[in-house]
Every structure is written in structure tokens, then in C-alpha cells.
C-alpha positions in Angstrom: 98.7 -10.0 5.6 97.3 -6.5 6.4 95.1 -6.8 3.4 93.7 -10.1 4.7 93.2 -8.6 8.2 91.4 -5.6 6.7 89.1 -8.0 4.8 88.3 -9.9 8.0 87.6 -6.8 9.9 85.3 -5.4 7.2 83.5 -8.8 7.1 83.1 -8.7 10.9 81.9 -5.1 10.8 79.4 -6.0 8.1 78.2 -8.9 10.1 77.7 -6.8 13.2 75.9 -4.1 11.2 73.6 -6.8 9.6 72.9 -8.2 13.1 72.0 -4.8 14.5 69.7 -4.1 11.5 68.0 -7.5 11.8 67.6 -7.0 15.6 65.8 -3.7 14.9 63.4 -5.3 12.6 62.7 -8.4 14.8 59.6 -8.1 17.0 60.3 -7.5 20.7 56.9 -7.9 22.2 55.5 -11.4 22.9 52.3 -10.6 21.1 54.2 -9.6 17.9 56.3 -12.7 18.1 53.2 -14.9 18.4 51.5 -13.2 15.6 54.6 -13.6 13.4 54.8 -17.3 14.3 51.1 -17.9 13.4 51.4 -15.9 10.1 54.5 -17.8 9.1 53.0 -21.2 10.0 49.2 -20.7 9.4 48.5 -24.4 9.7 50.4 -25.0 12.9 48.2 -25.8 15.9 51.0 -25.0 18.3 51.5 -21.5 16.8 47.8 -20.6 17.1 47.6 -22.0 20.6 50.6 -19.8 21.5 48.9 -16.8 20.0 45.7 -17.6 21.9 47.6 -17.7 25.2 49.4 -14.5 24.4 46.2 -12.7 23.5 44.6 -14.0 26.7 47.6 -12.8 28.8 47.3 -9.4 27.2 43.6 -9.1 28.0 42.2 -9.7 24.6 39.8 -12.6 25.4 37.7 -12.5 22.1 40.9 -12.8 20.0 42.2 -15.6 22.4 38.9 -17.5 21.9 39.1 -16.9 18.1 42.6 -18.4 17.9 41.7 -21.3 20.2 38.8 -22.1 17.9 41.0 -22.0 14.9 43.6 -24.3 16.6 40.8 -26.8 17.4 39.7 -26.8 13.7 43.3 -27.4 12.6 43.7 -30.2 15.2 40.8 -32.3 14.0 42.5 -33.8 10.9 45.8 -34.1 12.8 44.6 -35.9 15.9 45.3 -39.3 14.3 48.9 -38.3 14.0 49.2 -37.0 17.6 50.6 -40.2 19.0 51.9 -38.7 22.2 48.8 -36.5 22.7 51.2 -33.5 23.0 48.9 -31.2 20.9 45.8 -32.5 22.6 47.3 -31.6 26.0 48.3 -28.1 24.8 44.9 -27.6 23.4 43.2 -28.6 26.7 45.6 -26.4 28.8 44.9 -23.4 26.6 41.2 -24.1 26.6 41.2 -24.3 30.4 43.1 -21.0 30.6 40.9 -19.1 28.2 37.6 -20.4 29.7 38.7 -20.0 33.4 38.1 -16.3 33.4 34.7 -16.8 31.8 33.8 -19.4 34.4 34.9 -17.0 37.2 32.7 -14.2 35.8 29.7 -16.6 35.6 30.3 -17.6 39.2 30.4 -14.0 40.3 27.0 -13.5 38.6 25.7 -16.5 40.4 26.8 -15.2 43.8 25.4 -11.7 43.1 22.0 -13.3 42.4 22.1 -15.1 45.7 23.2 -11.9 47.4 19.9 -10.3 46.3 18.0 -12.7 48.6 20.7 -12.6 51.4 22.1 -9.0 51.4 23.8 -9.4 54.8 25.6 -12.6 54.3 29.3 -12.3 55.3 30.2 -15.5 53.4 28.8 -14.4 50.1 30.7 -11.1 50.4 33.9 -13.1 51.1 33.2 -15.4 48.1 32.7 -12.4 45.9 35.9 -10.8 47.2 37.9 -14.0 46.4 36.4 -14.3 42.9 37.3 -10.7 42.1 40.7 -11.3 43.5 41.1 -14.1 41.0 40.2 -11.7 38.2 42.8 -9.2 39.6 40.0 -6.6 40.2 41.5 -4.9 43.3 38.8 -2.3 43.7 35.9 -4.8 43.8 37.9 -7.2 45.9 38.4 -4.6 48.6 34.8 -3.4 48.3 33.4 -6.9 49.0 36.0 -7.7 51.7 35.1 -4.4 53.5 31.4 -5.3 53.5 32.3 -8.7 55.0 34.5 -7.1 57.5 31.8 -4.6 58.5 29.4 -7.5 59.1 31.8 -9.6 61.2 35.0 -7.7 62.1 36.3 -10.2 64.6 36.0 -13.3 62.4 39.3 -15.1 61.9 38.4 -16.1 58.3 37.5 -12.5 57.4 40.9 -11.3 58.8 42.8 -14.1 56.9 41.1 -13.2 53.6 41.8 -9.6 54.3 45.5 -10.4 54.7 45.4 -12.4 51.4 43.7 -9.8 49.3 45.7 -6.8 50.6 49.0 -8.3 49.5 
């Protein structure tokens, strides 16, 4: 009986040791998990989309776009088999996410060009503050909001946007 008990204990101990070693080797960061998934399943549209989203969330837009492009190419021969449009929806959502930042940057450039001809427009400064707020650029957000506040310190909209961007 004690011999059986010692065998069970050694088996449990070995299992725990194996689990701890495996846990040390397993990636902890989301980016590493996503890279591992895409490398294990190189033809998986879902894995490349997940990697694209992870790259984007970590600020690596070029890599996010690269993975999105690869996922699109992989999807082309599979779209006939996507009866529920699950992959198509994931592809569209990831594309929207990756390109949203680029569109915001383009819109900022558009408003900056208009600002050249109307350098004292409170509304343009507010628009630029909100766009930079979307990009999480606190410094520029405050800079543009302060310019709008300087031009019209008693405006209700300026004060509301000031509350929003200072949170």
C-alpha cells in the first residue's frame, strides 16, 4: 500500500514539475501567443487576423497591415466555403480597425490644411483636438484645445470638450 502511495505521489510530483516547466516555456504576452498561433497554422485566416489586431494594439501598424494583407490573400480561395460569413466579418472588422487610425491621420492633415487659411478658427482647433484625442496624443490634444479655449474661453462647447479631453 505504501509502495502504491509513493508511486502516486511521485507521479503527481512529476506532473506538477512538468506543468511548471511547460508554463515557463509557454508565451505570456499576447503578441507572442498570436505569433505562435500564426506560425503553427500558417494557412489560417483567423490566426493571421488575430496577429494583425495584436500588432495594431501594440502600435506596429506596418506589421498589422502586412498580416491583414496576408489574411486577405488566404481568404480568397476559402470564401466559397465561408457559408456563415464569419471569416468575412472578422476580416472587415480587422480592416476597419487597422485603417481607422490611418483615416484619422488623413483627416488631421485635411484640417491642418484648412487651418492655414483660417488660423483663428475655434472650431478647427476643436476638431483637431478631438482627432488627436482619438489617436491618444495627449500633448497635441491639449495644445489644440488650449488654442480653442484662448479664442473663445466662455463657449459651452469648448468647456465640454475640455472636460472630455482632460479625463
